[in-house]
C-alpha positions as CSV (number, residue, x, y, z in Angstrom):
1,M,19.2,-15.3,-12.5
2,E,17.9,-16.4,-9.1
3,E,14.8,-14.6,-8.0
4,R,14.6,-13.7,-4.3
5,R,11.4,-12.3,-2.8
6,R,11.0,-10.9,0.7
7,F,7.2,-11.5,0.7
8,F,4.8,-13.8,-1.1
9,R,2.8,-12.4,-4.0
10,L,-0.8,-12.9,-4.9
11,D,-3.0,-11.9,-7.8
12,D,-5.6,-9.4,-6.7
13,D,-8.1,-6.9,-8.1
14,V,-7.6,-3.4,-6.7
15,V,-8.9,0.1,-7.6
16,M,-5.8,1.9,-8.7
17,D,-4.7,5.3,-9.8
18,F,-1.1,6.2,-10.5
19,Q,1.1,8.9,-11.9
20,A,4.7,8.9,-13.1
21,I,6.9,11.3,-11.2
22,T,10.5,12.6,-11.6
23,Q,13.4,11.8,-9.3
24,D,13.1,15.3,-7.7
25,E,9.3,14.8,-7.1
26,F,10.0,11.4,-5.6
27,S,12.7,12.9,-3.3
28,H,10.3,15.6,-2.2
29,W,7.5,13.0,-1.6
30,K,9.9,10.7,0.4
31,E,11.1,13.6,2.6
32,N,7.6,14.6,3.5
33,H,6.5,11.0,3.9
34,S,9.5,10.4,6.2
35,Q,8.8,13.5,8.4
36,Q,5.2,12.4,8.8
37,K,6.5,8.9,9.6
38,S,8.6,10.2,12.5
39,E,5.8,12.3,14.0
40,L,3.4,9.4,13.7
41,K,5.8,7.0,15.3
42,Q,6.3,9.2,18.4
43,L,2.5,9.7,18.7
44,E,2.0,5.9,18.4
45,Q,4.5,5.3,21.2
46,D,2.8,7.9,23.5
47,I,-0.7,6.6,22.8
48,G,0.5,3.0,23.3
49,N,1.9,3.9,26.7
50,L,-1.3,5.6,27.8
51,I,-3.5,2.8,26.6
52,H,-1.3,0.3,28.5
53,Q,-1.8,2.4,31.7
54,V,-5.6,2.6,31.2
55,R,-5.9,-1.1,30.3
56,S,-4.3,-2.1,33.6
57,V,-7.1,-0.2,35.6
58,H,-10.0,-0.5,33.1
59,P,-9.5,-3.4,30.7
60,A,-12.7,-2.8,28.6
61,I,-11.8,0.9,28.2
62,G,-8.2,0.0,27.4
63,Q,-9.4,-2.5,24.7
64,T,-11.7,0.1,23.2
65,L,-9.0,2.6,23.0
66,E,-6.7,0.1,21.5
67,L,-9.3,-0.8,18.8
68,L,-9.8,2.9,18.1
69,N,-6.1,3.4,17.8
70,R,-5.8,0.5,15.3
71,K,-8.7,2.0,13.3
72,L,-6.9,5.4,13.2
73,N,-3.7,3.7,12.0
74,L,-5.6,2.0,9.2
75,L,-7.3,5.3,8.3
76,N,-3.8,7.0,8.2
77,G,-3.3,5.1,5.0
78,N,-6.7,6.3,3.8
79,N,-5.8,10.0,3.7
80,A,-5.3,10.7,0.0
81,N,-5.5,14.5,0.4
82,H,-1.8,15.1,0.5
83,P,-0.8,18.0,-1.7
84,E,2.1,16.0,-3.1
85,L,-0.3,13.5,-4.5
86,N,-1.7,15.4,-7.5
87,L,-2.9,12.2,-9.3
88,S,-4.7,12.0,-12.6
89,M,-8.1,10.9,-11.3
90,T,-8.2,8.1,-13.9
91,E,-9.2,5.6,-11.2
92,A,-9.7,2.1,-12.6
93,R,-10.0,-1.5,-11.3
94,V,-6.9,-3.4,-12.2
95,R,-5.6,-7.0,-11.8
96,V,-2.3,-6.8,-10.0
97,N,0.3,-9.2,-8.6
98,L,0.7,-7.8,-5.1
99,S,3.1,-8.3,-2.3
100,A,3.9,-6.3,0.9
101,C,6.9,-4.7,-0.8
102,G,5.8,-4.2,-4.4
103,M,3.6,-5.2,-7.3
104,A,3.3,-5.9,-11.0
105,F,0.5,-4.8,-13.2
106,N,-0.4,-4.3,-16.9
107,T,-1.2,-0.8,-18.2
108,D,-1.7,1.0,-21.5
109,A,0.7,3.7,-20.4
110,D,4.1,3.6,-21.8
111,L,6.2,4.4,-18.8
112,R,9.6,3.3,-20.2
113,G,11.0,6.8,-19.6
114,S,9.9,6.9,-16.0
115,S,11.6,5.8,-12.8
116,H,9.1,6.4,-10.1
117,L,5.3,6.2,-9.6
118,L,2.8,7.5,-7.1
119,F,-0.1,5.3,-6.3
120,N,-3.5,5.4,-4.7
121,L,-4.6,1.8,-4.1
122,Q,-8.0,0.8,-2.8
123,L,-7.9,-2.7,-1.4
124,K,-11.0,-4.9,-1.7
125,P,-13.2,-5.8,0.1
126,S,-11.9,-3.7,3.1
127,N,-11.8,-0.5,1.0
128,A,-8.6,0.5,2.7
129,I,-6.8,3.1,0.7
130,L,-3.0,3.4,0.5
131,S,-1.0,6.3,-1.0
132,L,2.4,4.8,-1.9
133,A,5.4,5.6,-4.1
134,G,7.3,3.0,-6.0
135,N,10.6,2.6,-7.9
136,I,10.1,1.0,-11.4
137,V,12.1,-2.2,-11.5
138,S,11.2,-3.2,-15.1
139,I,8.8,-2.6,-17.9
140,D,8.1,-5.3,-20.5
141,D,6.2,-4.7,-23.8
142,T,3.9,-7.8,-23.9
143,G,2.0,-6.5,-26.9
144,E,-1.1,-8.1,-25.5
145,G,-4.6,-6.5,-25.4
146,D,-5.5,-3.1,-24.1
147,A,-2.8,-3.0,-21.5
148,P,0.4,-4.1,-23.4
149,Y,3.0,-3.0,-20.8
150,M,3.9,-5.1,-17.7
151,V,5.3,-2.8,-15.0
152,R,7.1,-4.1,-11.9
153,V,7.5,-1.8,-9.0
154,N,9.1,-1.9,-5.5
155,F,7.4,0.2,-3.0
156,E,9.7,2.8,-1.4
157,G,9.3,4.6,1.9
158,L,6.7,2.3,3.2
159,K,5.5,3.1,6.7
160,E,5.3,0.1,9.1
161,T,1.5,0.5,9.3
162,E,1.2,0.5,5.5
163,Q,3.3,-2.6,5.2
164,E,1.3,-4.3,8.0
165,L,-2.0,-3.4,6.2
166,L,-0.7,-5.0,3.0
167,I,0.4,-8.1,4.9
168,Q,-3.0,-8.4,6.6
169,H,-4.8,-7.8,3.3
170,L,-2.7,-10.5,1.5
171,F,-3.2,-13.0,4.4
172,Q,-7.0,-12.4,4.2
173,L,-6.9,-12.8,0.4
174,Q,-5.0,-16.0,0.7
175,S,-7.4,-17.3,3.3
176,R,-10.5,-16.5,1.2
177,T,-8.9,-18.1,-1.9
178,L,-8.0,-21.3,0.0
179,R,-11.5,-21.4,1.6
180,Q,-13.1,-21.0,-1.9
181,Q,-10.9,-23.8,-3.3
182,R,-11.7,-26.1,-0.4
183,D,-15.5,-25.4,-0.8
184,H,-15.4,-26.3,-4.5
């Protein structure tokens, strides 16, 4: 079978909490996530137009507003206080194989009867937090160590800002890794 990936994958350490959810819970999450996405998209367009107008008259103020808007966009992914995210609070640092569209990770949880997961991910060293949902692609019983199940997940319903944050994180991770290799 030929493997096709839309984005490159890198091994990374993240703080992660997840919970298995039903198809109905996933549909509810996706609907709420989609509604929020539409509202945020319209706000982003309005803010962008206003920043462009301010920047043409006052470049420094326009740049400051643009930076603040980017910061707010990053923080949008940091809001884990959504009522639909009733996670287990078993936060743990986990080695994952991460891309901008999914990830693979080992766990001790037998998720073979599940189809969807909700995640809270904290990316290091930026400490950016993402609340994401994923469709389980496969689960392999590796029988190894304390986390014998290899779970592969495709993220679903990603907002553009969430995917961009993942892409930036992976680019920075790859740059740090290459710099470390070069320095040794």
